[in-house]
C-alpha positions in Angstrom: 22.7 3.9 12.8 23.0 2.9 16.5 22.8 -0.6 18.0 22.0 -2.3 21.3 23.3 -5.7 22.2 22.8 -8.1 25.1 23.3 -11.8 25.5 19.8 -12.4 24.1 19.1 -9.7 21.6 20.6 -7.4 19.0 18.7 -4.2 18.0 19.5 -1.5 15.5 17.9 1.7 14.5 18.2 4.7 12.2 15.6 7.4 11.6 15.0 10.7 9.8 15.3 13.7 12.0 12.0 15.5 11.9 11.7 17.1 15.4 14.6 18.9 17.2 16.2 16.7 19.9 14.5 13.7 18.4 16.1 10.4 19.3 16.1 7.6 16.8 19.6 7.1 15.4 20.1 4.6 18.2 18.0 2.4 20.5 16.7 4.3 23.6 17.2 2.5 26.9 15.8 3.3 30.4 18.1 4.6 33.1 18.3 1.2 34.8 19.2 -0.5 31.5 16.3 -2.9 31.7 14.1 -1.8 28.8 15.1 -0.7 25.3 13.1 0.6 22.4 13.7 0.9 18.7 11.2 3.0 16.7 10.2 3.9 13.2 7.6 6.5 12.4 5.9 9.4 14.2 3.6 9.7 17.2 1.5 12.8 16.7 0.0 13.0 20.2 3.2 12.6 22.1 3.0 16.1 23.6 -0.4 15.3 25.0 0.8 12.0 26.5 3.8 13.6 28.2 2.0 15.5 31.0 0.0 12.4 31.9 3.2 10.3 32.2 4.9 13.1 34.2 2.0 13.0 36.7 2.7 9.3 37.0 6.3 9.9 38.0 8.2 9.7 34.7 11.0 12.1 34.0 12.2 12.7 30.5 15.8 13.1 29.1 14.7 14.0 25.6 11.9 15.9 23.8 11.2 13.0 21.4 8.2 10.7 20.7 10.4 7.7 21.0 10.9 8.2 24.8 7.2 8.9 25.2 6.4 5.5 23.5 9.0 3.8 25.8 7.5 5.3 29.0 3.9 4.6 27.8 4.9 1.0 27.4 6.4 0.8 30.8 3.2 2.3 32.3 0.5 0.5 30.3 2.3 -2.4 28.7 0.6 -3.5 25.4 -2.4 -1.3 26.2 -0.3 1.7 25.4 -0.6 1.1 21.6 -4.3 2.1 21.6 -3.2 5.4 23.1 -0.7 6.3 20.4 -1.9 8.3 17.4 0.4 8.1 14.4 2.3 5.8 12.1 4.8 3.5 13.6 6.6 0.2 13.8 8.4 -0.5 17.1 10.2 -3.1 19.2 10.6 -3.1 23.0 13.0 -5.4 24.7 12.8 -6.1 28.5 16.0 -7.7 29.7 14.8 -8.9 33.1 12.0 -11.0 31.6 13.8 -11.7 28.3 10.7 -10.4 26.5 10.4 -8.7 23.1 7.3 -6.9 22.0 6.7 -5.7 18.4 3.8 -3.5 17.3 2.6 -1.8 14.1 0.3 1.2 13.7 -3.5 0.7 13.2 -3.7 1.2 9.5 -0.3 -0.3 8.5 1.3 2.9 7.3 4.7 1.6 8.5 5.7 -1.9 7.5 7.1 -4.6 9.9 8.5 -7.9 8.8 9.2 -11.0 10.9 10.7 -14.5 10.6 10.8 -17.3 13.1 13.6 -19.9 13.1 14.2 -22.5 15.8 12.7 -20.4 18.6 14.5 -17.2 17.4 12.7 -14.1 16.0 14.1 -11.9 13.3 12.4 -8.7 12.4 12.8 -5.4 10.6 11.0 -2.5 9.1 12.6 -3.6 5.8 12.6 -7.1 4.5 16.2 -6.7 3.5 17.1 -6.4 7.1 16.0 -10.0 7.6 17.4 -11.3 4.2 21.0 -10.5 5.2 21.0 -13.0 8.0 22.7 -16.3 7.1 19.9 -18.4 8.7 17.3 -17.0 6.3 16.9 -19.0 3.1 15.9 -16.9 0.1 13.2 -19.2 -1.2 10.3 -17.9 -3.2 7.0 -18.3 -1.5 4.4 -19.9 -3.8 1.6 -18.7 -1.6 2.9 -15.1 -2.0 3.4 -15.7 -5.7 -0.1 -16.9 -6.1 -1.4 -13.6 -4.7 1.1 -11.4 -6.4 0.3 -12.6 -9.9 -3.4 -12.1 -9.4 -3.5 -9.0 -7.2 -0.4 -7.0 -8.0 0.5 -7.2 -4.3 1.0 -9.7 -1.5 -1.6 -9.4 1.3 -0.6 -9.7 5.0 0.7 -11.9 6.6 2.3 -13.3 3.4 5.4 -12.1 1.6 7.2 -13.4 -1.5 9.9 -15.0 0.7 9.1 -18.4 2.3 9.1 -18.1 6.0 9.0 -14.3 6.2 5.7 -12.6 7.2 4.3 -9.1 7.6 2.9 -8.3 11.0 -0.7 -7.3 10.4 -1.7 -3.6 11.0 -3.1 -2.8 14.5 -1.3 -5.9 15.9 1.3 -6.6 18.5 3.5 -9.6 18.9 5.2 -10.9 22.1 8.2 -13.2 22.1 9.5 -14.8 25.3 11.9 -17.7 25.5 11.0 -18.8 22.0 7.2 -18.7 22.4 5.3 -16.2 20.3 1.8 -14.8 20.8 -0.1 -12.2 18.8 -3.1 -9.9 19.5 -4.9 -7.1 17.7 -5.3 -3.9 19.7 -7.3 -2.3 16.9 -9.3 -3.5 13.8 -10.8 -2.0 10.8 -14.3 -1.0 12.1 -17.3 -3.1 11.3 -19.9 -0.9 9.5 -22.3 0.5 12.0 -24.3 3.0 9.9 -25.7 6.1 11.6 -28.4 8.2 10.2 -26.1 11.2 9.5 -27.6 14.2 7.7 -25.4 15.7 5.1 -24.8 18.8 7.2 -24.0 16.8 10.3 -21.5 14.6 8.5 -19.9 17.6 6.8 -19.4 19.4 10.2 -17.9 16.3 11.8 -15.5 15.6 8.9 -14.5 19.2 8.8 -13.5 19.0 12.5 -11.7 15.7 12.1 -9.7 16.9 9.1 -8.7 20.1 10.9 -7.4 18.1 13.9 -5.6 15.5 11.8 -3.9 17.9 9.4 -2.8 20.1 12.4 -1.1 17.1 14.0 0.4 15.9 10.7 2.0 19.3 10.2 4.0 18.9 13.5 7.7 19.1 12.4 10.8 21.2 12.8 11.7 20.7 9.2 9.8 22.0 6.1 6.6 20.2 5.3 5.5 19.8 1.7 2.5 18.4 0.0 2.0 15.8 -2.8 -0.6 17.3 -5.2 -2.3 15.2 -7.8 -5.0 17.6 -8.9 -7.7 15.3 -7.5 -10.0 16.1 -4.6 -8.1 14.1 -2.0 -4.7 15.9 -2.1 -6.4 19.2 -2.8 -8.5 18.8 0.4 -5.3 18.2 2.5 -3.7 21.3 0.9 -6.8 23.3 1.8 -6.5 22.4 5.5 -2.8 22.6 5.6 -2.7 26.1 4.0 -5.2 27.3 6.6 -2.8 26.4 9.4 0.5 27.4 7.9 1.9 31.0 8.0 4.2 30.3 5.0 3.3 29.1 1.5 3.1 25.3 1.3 5.6 23.6 -1.0 3.7 21.4 -3.4 5.0 18.6 -5.7 3.4 17.0 -8.7 4.1 14.5 -11.5 2.8 15.4 -15.0 2.5 13.1 -18.0 2.6 15.6 -20.9 1.1 14.2 -24.1 0.4 10.8 -22.6 -3.4 10.9 -22.1 -3.4 11.0 -18.3 -2.0 14.4 -17.6 -3.7 16.3 -14.7 -1.2 19.2 -14.6 -3.8 21.9 -15.2 -5.8 20.8 -12.1 -2.6 20.6 -10.0 -1.6 24.2 -11.1 -5.0 25.5 -10.5 -5.2 24.3 -6.9 -1.6 25.3 -6.2 -2.3 28.8 -7.5 -5.5 29.0 -5.4 -3.5 28.5 -2.2 -0.4 30.4 -3.2 1.8 27.3 -3.0 5.4 27.1 -4.0 4.8 24.5 -6.7 7.2 22.1 -8.4 6.5 19.6 -11.1 8.4 16.7 -12.8 7.3 15.7 -16.3 7.5 11.9 -16.5 7.7 11.4 -20.2 9.3 8.7 -22.5 12.5 10.6 -22.4 13.0 10.2 -18.6 15.6 7.7 -17.4 12.9 5.2 -16.5 15.2 2.1 -16.7 17.7 3.4 -14.2 14.9 4.2 -11.7 13.2 0.8 -12.2 16.4 -1.1 -11.6 16.8 0.7 -8.3 13.4 -0.6 -7.2 14.9 -4.0 -6.8 16.9 -2.8 -3.9 14.5 -0.4 -2.2 11.1 -2.1 -2.8 11.8 -5.0 -0.4 8.9 -6.8 -2.0 8.4 -6.1 -5.7 5.5 -3.7 -6.4 3.5 -4.8 -9.4 1.7 -1.4 -9.1 3.1 0.7 -12.0 2.3 3.7 -9.9 5.5 3.1 -8.0 7.4 4.8 -10.9 5.8 8.2 -10.6 5.9 7.9 -6.8 9.7 7.3 -7.1 10.1 10.5 -9.1 7.7 12.4 -6.9 9.8 11.4 -3.8 13.0 12.4 -5.5 11.5 15.8 -6.5 10.1 16.5 -3.0 13.4 15.7 -1.3 15.1 18.6 -3.0 13.0 21.0 -0.9 11.7 19.2 2.2 12.0 16.1 4.5 8.2 15.6 5.1 5.3 15.6 2.7 1.6 15.2 3.3 -0.5 13.1 0.9 -4.1 12.3 0.2 -3.9 8.6 0.4 -6.7 6.7 2.1 -9.7 8.8 1.0 -10.6 6.5 -1.9 -10.9 3.5 0.5 -12.7 5.4 3.2 -15.2 7.4 1.1 -15.7 5.3 -2.0 -13.4 6.8 -4.7 -12.3 3.8 -6.8 -13.9 3.0 -10.1 -14.1 -0.6 -8.9 -16.9 0.4 -6.6 -18.9 1.7 -9.5 -17.9 -1.4 -11.5 -19.4 -3.6 -8.7 -22.8 -1.9 -9.2 -22.6 -2.0 -13.0 -21.7 -5.6 -13.0 -24.7 -6.5 -10.8 -26.9 -5.4 -13.7 -24.8 -6.9 -16.5 -24.9 -10.3 -14.7 -28.6 -10.4 -15.3 -27.8 -11.1 -19.0 -27.0 -14.6 -20.1 -23.3 -15.4 -19.7 -23.2 -16.6 -23.3 -24.1 -13.0 -24.5 -21.4 -11.5 -22.3 -18.8 -13.9 -23.6 -19.8 -13.2 -27.2 -19.4 -9.4 -26.6 -16.0 -10.0 -25.0 -14.9 -12.2 -27.9 -16.0 -9.5 -30.4 -14.0 -6.8 -28.5 -10.9 -9.0 -28.3 -10.9 -9.5 -32.1 -9.8 -6.0 -32.9 -6.3 -4.5 -32.4 -6.0 -1.7 -29.8 -5.8 1.9 -31.2 -3.7 4.6 -29.6 -6.8 6.6 -28.8 -8.6 3.9 -26.9 -6.0 2.1 -24.8 -7.2 3.0 -21.4 -10.9 2.7 -22.3 -10.4 -0.6 -24.0 -8.6 -2.1 -21.0 -11.3 -1.0 -18.6 -14.2 -2.2 -20.7 -12.7 -5.6 -21.3 -11.7 -6.0 -17.6 -15.3 -5.1 -16.7 -16.7 -7.6 -19.1 -14.4 -10.4 -17.8 -15.3 -9.5 -14.2 -19.0 -9.8 -15.0 -18.4 -13.5 -15.8 -17.1 -14.0 -12.2 -18.7 -14.0 -8.7 -18.8 -10.4 -7.3 -16.1 -11.1 -4.7 -13.6 -12.5 -7.2 -14.4 -9.8 -9.7 -13.6 -7.0 -7.2 -10.1 -8.4 -6.7 -9.7 -9.0 -10.5 -10.4 -5.4 -11.4 -7.5 -4.1 -9.4 -5.3 -7.1 -10.3 -3.9 -8.8 -13.4 -3.5 -12.5 -14.2 -6.6 -14.7 -14.1 -6.6 -18.2 -12.7 -6.5 -19.7 -16.2 -3.5 -17.5 -17.1 -1.6 -18.5 -14.0 -2.2 -22.2 -14.7 -1.0 -21.7 -18.3 2.2 -19.8 -17.4 3.4 -21.9 -14.4 4.9 -25.4 -14.2 4.0 -25.8 -10.5 0.9 -26.1 -8.5 0.0 -23.0 -6.5 -1.2 -23.6 -2.9 -4.6 -21.8 -3.2 -3.6 -18.7 -1.2 -5.4 -16.4 -3.5 -8.6 -18.4 -3.2 -8.3 -18.2 0.6 -7.8 -14.5 0.4 -11.0 -14.1 -1.7 -12.9 -16.2 0.8 -12.1 -13.6 3.4 -14.0 -11.1 1.3 -16.9 -13.6 0.9 -17.1 -14.0 4.7 -17.2 -10.3 5.5 -20.6 -9.3 6.8 -22.9 -7.6 4.4 -24.4 -4.3 5.5 -28.2 -4.4 5.6 -28.2 -1.2 3.5 -25.6 -2.0 0.8 -23.1 -4.8 0.1 -20.7 -2.2 -1.3 -19.5 -1.5 2.3 -17.9 -5.0 2.3 -15.6 -4.1 -0.6 -14.6 -0.8 1.0 -13.7 -2.5 4.3 -11.8 -5.2 2.5 -9.7 -2.7 0.6 -9.0 -0.9 3.8 -7.7 -4.1 5.3 -5.6 -5.4 2.4 -5.3 -3.2 -0.7 -4.5 0.0 1.2 -1.6 -1.3 3.5 -0.2 -4.0 1.2 -0.2 -2.0 -2.0 -0.8 1.7 -1.7 1.0 2.4 1.6 3.9 0.0 1.2 4.6 1.4 -2.3 4.6 4.9 -0.9 6.8 4.0 2.1 9.4 2.2 0.1 9.7 4.8 -2.7 9.7 7.8 -0.3 12.1 6.3 2.3 14.5 5.4 -0.5 14.9 9.2 -0.8 14.9 9.9 2.9 11.5 11.5 2.7 8.7 10.9 5.2 5.2 10.8 3.8 2.2 11.4 6.1 -1.5 10.6 5.1 -3.9 12.8 7.3 -7.0 10.9 6.0 -5.7 7.8 7.8 -6.0 9.2 11.3 -7.9 6.4 12.9 -10.6 8.8 14.1 -11.4 9.6 10.5 -11.4 5.8 9.6 -13.8 5.1 12.5 -16.1 8.0 11.4 -16.2 6.8 7.8 -17.4 3.4 9.0 -20.5 5.1 10.4 -21.5 6.8 7.2 -24.4 5.4 5.2 -23.3 4.3 1.7 -25.2 7.0 -0.1 -22.8 9.5 1.5 -20.0 7.7 -0.2 -21.3 6.3 -3.5 -24.6 7.4 -5.1 -25.3 6.4 -8.7 -22.3 7.7 -10.7 -21.3 10.1 -7.9 -18.4 9.0 -5.7 -16.9 10.4 -2.5 -20.2 12.2 -2.1 -19.6 13.6 1.4 -16.1 14.8 0.7 -17.2 16.6 -2.5 -20.0 18.3 -0.7 -17.7 19.4 2.1 -15.2 20.9 -0.4 -17.7 22.3 -2.8 -17.3 25.9 -1.5 -13.6 25.5 -0.7 -11.9 24.1 -3.8 -12.1 25.2 -7.4 -15.4 23.7 -8.8 -13.4 22.1 -11.7 -11.7 19.9 -9.2 -14.8 19.1 -7.1 -16.9 18.3 -10.1 -14.5 16.4 -12.3 -15.3 12.7 -12.8 -13.1 10.1 -11.2 -11.3 8.5 -14.1 -8.6 6.7 -12.3 -4.9 7.6 -12.3 -4.0 5.9 -15.5 -0.3 5.2 -15.4 0.5 4.7 -19.1 2.1 1.3 -18.5 0.7 -0.2 -21.7 2.5 2.4 -23.9 5.6 2.4 -21.8 6.0 -1.3 -22.4 5.6 -0.7 -26.2 7.9 2.3 -26.2 10.6 3.4 -23.8 10.6 0.2 -21.8 10.3 -2.2 -24.7 14.0 -3.2 -24.8 14.1 -3.6 -21.0 10.9 -5.7 -21.0 12.3 -8.1 -23.7 15.7 -8.4 -21.9 14.4 -8.9 -18.4 11.6 -11.3 -19.2 13.9 -13.4 -21.5 16.5 -13.5 -18.7 13.9 -14.3 -16.1 12.3 -17.2 -17.8 15.8 -18.6 -18.6 16.8 -18.4 -14.9 13.5 -19.7 -13.6 12.4 -22.3 -16.2 11.6 -24.7 -13.3 8.8 -22.3 -12.4 7.6 -20.6 -15.6 6.7 -21.8 -19.1 8.9 -19.6 -21.4 6.6 -20.0 -24.4 3.6 -18.7 -22.6 5.3 -15.6 -21.1 6.9 -14.8 -24.5 3.4 -15.1 -26.1 2.0 -12.6 -23.5 4.8 -10.2 -24.5 4.1 -10.7 -28.2 0.3 -10.2 -27.8 1.0 -6.9 -26.1 3.7 -5.6 -28.5 1.5 -6.5 -31.5 -1.4 -4.6 -29.9 -3.7 -7.6 -29.8 -4.0 -7.2 -26.1 -3.3 -4.6 -23.4 -1.1 -6.5 -20.9 1.1 -3.6 -19.7 0.2 -4.0 -16.1 0.7 -7.8 -16.2 4.1 -7.4 -17.9 5.2 -4.7 -15.4 4.6 -7.1 -12.6 6.7 -9.8 -14.2 9.5 -7.4 -15.0 9.7 -6.2 -11.4 9.5 -9.7 -10.1 12.4 -11.0 -12.2 14.5 -7.9 -11.3 13.8 -8.4 -7.6 14.6 -12.1 -7.6 17.9 -11.5 -9.4 18.9 -8.7 -7.1 18.3 -10.7 -3.9 19.1 -14.1 -5.2 15.6 -15.5 -4.6 15.5 -19.2 -5.5 12.5 -20.7 -7.3 13.4 -24.3 -7.2 10.1 -26.1 -6.7 8.6 -29.5 -7.3 7.2 -29.8 -10.8 3.5 -30.5 -11.0 3.9 -34.2 -11.9 6.4 -34.9 -9.1 4.1 -33.2 -6.6 1.1 -35.1 -7.8 2.9 -38.4 -7.4 4.1 -37.5 -3.9 0.6 -36.5 -2.9 -0.9 -39.7 -4.3 1.7 -41.8 -2.5 0.9 -40.0 0.8 -2.8 -40.7 0.3 -2.3 -44.4 -0.4 0.0 -44.8 2.6 
C-alpha cells in the first residue's frame, strides 16, 4: 500500500495487479505535484482514450488506466466520468485549489463510503477504512437498521453506521474548504420503449454482448468464469469462449443432496465450451462457521443475503487458479429474471379476491408444520400470500426481504425513523410505463437491490480473496439498451428473460435455455436447523444479551424456536440477525438508543414547548 500526504489531505491506495505496468499500489501524482489520484477498479476503454489525450498534449509515464483517468480529469474535469467505461471508485486531489473530487461508476459495481465531520471528509472503498479513525463514533444507524431488517440490505445513501454514507452510483462529490456538493453524471435510464422486433433486438444485444465481453476479458493475468448453470453466466461463457484461444477456467458451487443443486447444468455448459471446470460442494460438512465469522471483518456492512456464503467459497475456489473472474450478474434486473416480477403479476389477480379469503388461506397454511420436501415451496407460497395483502410496491420489497413492519415493532424496544417507508415511497413515485407497470420494479431493482445487495456482496466476498469479479451485462450500453425494450421482450406470461433466451436458443444447450427460473434457493432454512444450529443459538443469545436496550430477547428467542420446531421457515430472517450481531461485536458498534417511552416523552415535551 502506498500513501500521499500534504498539509490538507492523506490518501492511501492498494490494488490488484491485473495489467502489466499497472499502477495502483500507491497514489499517482502529476509531474508538477499538483494533482493526485487514488483509484479502485478497472477502466475498460482506457486504450481508446489514450490517443485522444495524447493529441491534446498529454505524455504518459505508465501503461495503466489510473494515469488515463488522472489525465482525463485534468482535461475534462468532472465531465470525464461520463467518458469512462468500467467499474471504479476514485478520488482526485488538487493541491493548488485544495479540492477533492470523488466518483463512483455508473452502476455501483465498486463501493465508496464517506463521512463528514466538522468540515472534514473521510472516505474509503471499504467502510472499515473510515471506522478506524478516532473521530468516527461507532453508533448503529436506526435508519439503516430499519431498512436492513426489512430488505436484507441497506440502500444508498444509508449504511448501518450513524453518520457514514454510501456515495450513490453514477455520482461525483466535490469537497473544497469544508463545503461539499454532489451531482449525478449518469442515472438509471427512464423507460423509453422502442418498437423493437425480436430479430432487431437479438442483433443489437448480440453486438453489445460481444463488445462488452471483449472489453471485460482485457487482462494480463488468467481470466476465469463463475458458472451457475443458468442462462446468464452461460451466456457470458459463450461469448468469452468465442474470443479466447485457450480454454476458459470455470468455477461453480454445488449443493449435493440439498434440493437446489444445479451441478448437472454447470457441467453440461462447461463441457459444451471445453472449459477447465472446478467445483466446490457446499454441504453441511463444510466449515461454514469459520467462513461466516470471517464475514464480520470483510463484509464492511453485514450482508443478510445468505448467498454471501456460496460466493465466499466460490471466490476462494476461483483464486486458486485466477485473479479475474467474469460473472452473469445484472441480467435478472435488466431482462426480468426474478420470480418477484412474476409474483407481481400473480398478485394483481389474487388481490381481486376478498382480503378475508386470502387471510383465511394463509392462516390455514401456517397451521401445519413444514415438511422436508416442501421447505422452499412452502416459504415462497406463504410469502406470496402475505404480499397479496399489501400494496404492490410494499409487496415487491417484501418478497426479497424478511421482517414485516409488525415483526419489527414486536422485536424492537425503540422507534424506527421510518427510513424503510421513505424507501418504498421512492418506488411509489417512479413513473409507470404506459405499457406495463412492471418496468417500475425493474428500474427500482437496478437502482437499489443490484448495487446495495448483489454487487456489494460480490465485491466484499471476492476482494477478501484478492479476486476481481467483472459483470459484462452491466456495461452501461447494455443497461441503456435494456431500458428501450418493450416489457414483452422481458417478461411474457410465465416466460422470463424472453429476449435473452431467444438470443441464446441456438447457442446454448436447450436444457439451459428452456429450464424454468426457480430462483437460487440457498438452503438457509435447513442450515439453521442443522450445521449452523449451535452457532445460531449462541450468537443470537449473545447478541440480545449485549443489545437488550435495542431488542426484546423473548421475541427473538421465539423466532428461533418457531424455526427450529418447523412451525415457520425463518432461515433468512435468522441469517440476517446472526450476521448483524457478529458484525456489531467485531467492530464494536454501539446500539445505545432512547427507549420508546423516553423518546415519546421528549417528543411530547418538544411539541408542548
